[in-house]
C-alpha positions as CSV (number, residue, x, y, z in Angstrom):
1,X,0.1,0.0,-0.1
2,X,2.9,2.4,0.9
3,X,4.4,1.8,-2.8
4,X,1.2,2.7,-4.4
5,X,0.5,5.8,-2.2
6,X,4.3,6.9,-3.0
7,X,3.6,6.2,-6.8
8,X,0.4,8.4,-6.6
9,X,2.2,11.1,-5.0
10,X,4.8,10.9,-7.5
11,X,2.5,11.2,-10.4
12,X,0.7,14.2,-8.6
13,X,4.1,15.8,-8.1
14,X,5.0,15.1,-11.8
15,X,1.5,16.7,-13.1
16,X,1.9,19.8,-10.8
17,X,5.6,20.3,-12.1
18,X,4.9,19.7,-15.7
19,X,1.5,21.5,-15.9
20,X,1.0,23.5,-12.6
21,X,-1.9,21.3,-12.4
22,X,-3.1,18.6,-10.0
23,X,-6.5,18.1,-11.6
24,X,-8.8,19.5,-14.3
25,X,-9.9,22.1,-11.8
26,X,-6.7,24.0,-12.4
27,X,-7.4,24.9,-16.0
28,X,-9.6,27.9,-17.2
29,X,-10.8,27.6,-20.9
30,X,-13.0,30.0,-22.4
31,X,-16.4,29.7,-23.0
32,X,-17.9,29.5,-26.5
33,X,-18.6,33.2,-25.8
34,X,-15.1,34.0,-25.3
35,X,-15.5,34.4,-21.2
36,X,-13.1,32.7,-18.8
37,X,-14.6,29.6,-17.6
38,X,-12.8,28.0,-14.6
39,X,-13.4,24.2,-14.5
40,X,-13.0,24.7,-10.7
41,X,-16.6,26.2,-10.8
42,X,-17.4,22.5,-11.3
43,X,-15.6,21.2,-8.3
44,X,-17.6,18.2,-6.7
45,X,-19.1,17.6,-10.0
46,X,-18.9,14.6,-12.4
47,X,-17.6,15.9,-15.8
48,X,-17.6,14.3,-19.4
49,X,-15.0,16.4,-21.4
50,X,-15.7,15.7,-25.2
51,X,-13.7,17.1,-28.1
52,X,-16.4,17.8,-30.5
53,X,-16.8,18.6,-34.4
54,X,-19.9,19.8,-36.4
55,X,-19.1,18.1,-39.7
56,X,-18.0,14.7,-38.5
57,X,-19.6,11.3,-38.9
58,X,-19.8,11.3,-35.1
59,X,-21.5,14.7,-34.9
60,X,-24.9,12.9,-34.3
61,X,-23.3,11.8,-30.8
62,X,-24.4,15.5,-29.8
63,X,-27.9,14.0,-29.5
64,X,-26.6,11.3,-27.1
65,X,-24.5,13.8,-25.1
66,X,-27.6,16.1,-24.7
67,X,-29.9,13.3,-23.5
68,X,-27.1,12.0,-21.1
69,X,-26.8,15.5,-19.9
70,X,-30.3,15.7,-19.3
71,X,-30.6,12.3,-17.7
72,X,-27.7,12.8,-15.2
73,X,-27.3,16.7,-14.7
74,X,-29.5,16.9,-11.6
75,X,-27.6,14.2,-10.0
76,X,-24.3,16.2,-10.6
77,X,-23.1,15.5,-14.2
78,X,-21.8,18.2,-16.3
79,X,-20.8,17.5,-20.0
80,X,-18.6,20.1,-21.4
81,X,-17.8,20.4,-25.3
82,X,-14.4,21.6,-26.7
83,X,-14.9,22.1,-30.4
84,X,-11.6,21.2,-32.2
85,X,-10.8,21.3,-35.9
86,X,-7.8,18.9,-35.7
87,X,-9.2,16.1,-37.9
88,X,-10.3,16.4,-41.3
89,X,-11.0,20.3,-40.9
90,X,-14.5,18.9,-39.5
91,X,-14.9,22.0,-37.3
92,X,-14.3,24.9,-39.6
93,X,-16.7,27.4,-38.2
94,X,-16.2,30.3,-35.8
95,X,-17.5,29.9,-32.1
96,X,-20.5,31.7,-33.1
97,X,-21.3,29.4,-36.0
98,X,-20.6,26.2,-33.7
99,X,-22.8,27.6,-30.9
100,X,-25.8,28.3,-33.5
101,X,-25.4,24.8,-35.1
102,X,-25.3,23.0,-31.6
103,X,-28.3,24.9,-30.5
104,X,-30.3,24.7,-33.8
105,X,-29.5,21.2,-34.7
106,X,-29.1,19.3,-31.4
107,X,-30.7,21.7,-29.0
108,X,-27.3,21.5,-26.8
109,X,-27.8,23.0,-23.3
110,X,-24.5,21.7,-21.8
111,X,-21.6,24.0,-21.7
112,X,-19.6,24.6,-24.8
113,X,-16.2,26.0,-24.8
114,X,-14.3,27.9,-27.4
115,X,-12.5,26.1,-30.3
116,X,-9.1,25.0,-29.3
117,X,-6.6,22.3,-30.8
118,X,-6.6,18.9,-29.0
119,X,-3.5,17.7,-30.5
120,X,-0.1,19.0,-32.2
121,X,2.1,21.9,-31.6
122,X,-0.8,24.3,-30.7
123,X,-2.4,21.8,-28.3
124,X,-4.3,23.3,-25.6
125,X,-2.9,23.1,-22.0
126,X,-5.8,21.1,-20.8
127,X,-5.6,18.5,-23.4
128,X,-1.8,18.1,-22.8
129,X,-2.7,17.5,-19.4
130,X,-5.3,14.9,-20.1
131,X,-3.3,13.1,-22.8
132,X,0.0,12.9,-20.8
133,X,1.0,9.1,-20.4
134,X,3.1,10.0,-17.4
135,X,0.5,11.7,-15.5
136,X,-2.6,9.5,-16.5
137,X,-1.3,6.0,-17.4
138,X,-3.7,3.9,-19.2
139,X,-5.9,7.1,-19.8
140,X,-3.3,9.3,-21.6
141,X,-2.4,9.0,-25.2
142,X,-2.9,11.1,-28.3
143,X,-6.5,12.2,-29.4
144,X,-7.3,9.8,-32.4
145,X,-10.4,11.8,-33.6
146,X,-13.4,13.9,-32.6
147,X,-15.7,12.8,-29.8
148,X,-13.1,11.5,-27.6
149,X,-14.6,11.4,-24.0
150,X,-12.9,11.8,-20.6
151,X,-15.1,11.2,-17.7
152,X,-13.7,13.2,-14.7
153,X,-14.6,12.2,-10.9
154,X,-15.7,14.7,-8.4
155,X,-12.0,15.1,-7.4
156,X,-11.0,16.3,-10.8
157,X,-9.1,13.1,-11.7
158,X,-9.8,11.1,-14.9
159,X,-11.8,8.0,-14.2
160,X,-12.4,6.9,-17.7
161,X,-11.6,7.4,-21.3
162,X,-13.8,6.5,-24.2
163,X,-12.7,6.6,-27.8
164,X,-15.0,8.1,-30.4
165,X,-16.9,5.0,-31.6
166,X,-18.2,4.6,-28.1
167,X,-21.4,6.7,-27.9
168,X,-22.0,8.8,-24.8
169,X,-25.4,7.1,-24.2
170,X,-24.0,3.6,-24.4
171,X,-24.3,1.3,-21.4
172,X,-20.5,1.3,-21.0
173,X,-20.4,5.0,-20.6
174,X,-23.5,5.4,-18.5
175,X,-22.4,2.7,-16.1
176,X,-18.9,4.7,-15.7
177,X,-21.0,7.8,-15.0
178,X,-23.3,6.2,-12.4
179,X,-20.3,4.7,-10.8
180,X,-18.6,8.2,-10.7
181,X,-21.9,9.8,-9.5
182,X,-22.0,7.3,-6.5
183,X,-18.5,8.0,-5.2
């Protein structure tokens, strides 16, 4: 047990040194309207962070994201969309265009952030943190495509990662959300 505790402390120290962060709550992205949106505002909630795109084969997952949000938001789940244009130029619009598309096409009510980069030289700091293999063994690694989902526990630590083909309303994701909400 002591070795496990020491390893966890070492990982936390690495995260803090590399990113100045010990959890997702240490990051402040911008809302889709360009305002600071500190993730610390969601302390104690379960988060599902998703890199999204409007012109992708997985774009219909917005429907499942919204349905999942509606089902669990009163129990403490917050879904947060991060538009990104990293894959096949499938998110070419402005923040305003993305916001309008999400609202009109999928009635999205969960928080949406400003467009960011989730990989490459201009990768957003939050996604550098989320994908770091040393900080998050088994959960890190490059984002492979749009609609990768990170489940964040109430403590701000990653509890699960779901690749794009896994729908947000799948039994696997719902079971993980329910487990995280129960903790």
